[in-house]
C-alpha positions, 0 to 999 in steps of 0.5 A: 116346920115339920117334915109333914108340913113341908111336904104338904106345903110343897104339894099345895104349891104344886097343886096351885101350879097344876090349876093354872096359877100365874108364873109366880106360883111356878117360881114359888114351888121351884124355890120351895123344892130347892129349899127343901133339897138344899137344906137337907137332901135326905130329910124325911120331907125330901124323901117323901117329895122324891117318892111322890115324884116317882108316883107322879111319873108312874101316874103319868105312864112313865113306867121306866122313869118310875122304876128308876126313881123308885129304885134310886130311892131304896138305898136312901129309905134304908138309910133313913128308916131301916131295911125292915121299915114298912115304907122301905119295903113298900118302896122296894115293892113299887120299884119292882112293880114298875120295873115289870111294867117297864118290861123288865119282868126278869129283873122284877121277878128277881127283885120280888123273890129277893123281897120274900124273906124280908116280908116273911120276917117283918109281916109273917108268912101268912100276911097279905103283903107277903102273899102279894109279893110271892104272887108277884114273884111267881107271876113275873117269873112266868112272864119272864119265860120260866113257866115251870118255876111260876107253876111251882111257885103258884102251887106252893101259894095254893097250899098256903091260901087253902090253909089261910082261907079254906079251899073254896075262898075266892082268893084261893080259887084265884090262885088255883087258877093262876097255878093251873094257867102256869102248869098249862104253859109249862106243859106247852113249852115242854111239848115237842 
């Protein structure tokens, strides 16, 4: 059975459980999960199941649990796919995102900032994903108390958005608004 087929079978069993099927379905789903993890705990199928479980935690509103689950998966994704694989980068992004949602915005800011060179190397400086990571890093930095740092980071982003989209594009205007917000916050915090 391919990794994708194993993941689909696992999801089908859990979907059956969620729809209120008899206790035997619960046992079947648990046996399938145990089989996948016992046979190859770091197989692609097991990693995808763990990723999906982290997403389900997030969907259920457990930001701290999701952040921990995504963070725990990152080294396993690096081993399985490599540090520059899109799936690894997405997982790292999700870990930082849920870390911020759980209240650790300083840790999320540091994680997003650490990701920027990898995103630039893999996607390029002007790619949407790279801009998103830089945006999240700047926003978390401000939310963590560094308004001046957030203002400076958003000011750099404005220049990039103007170059990529033009001065009047709605994305550029949105980033300008964020830069203005953090410049205002920085002035407030610096005032006597």
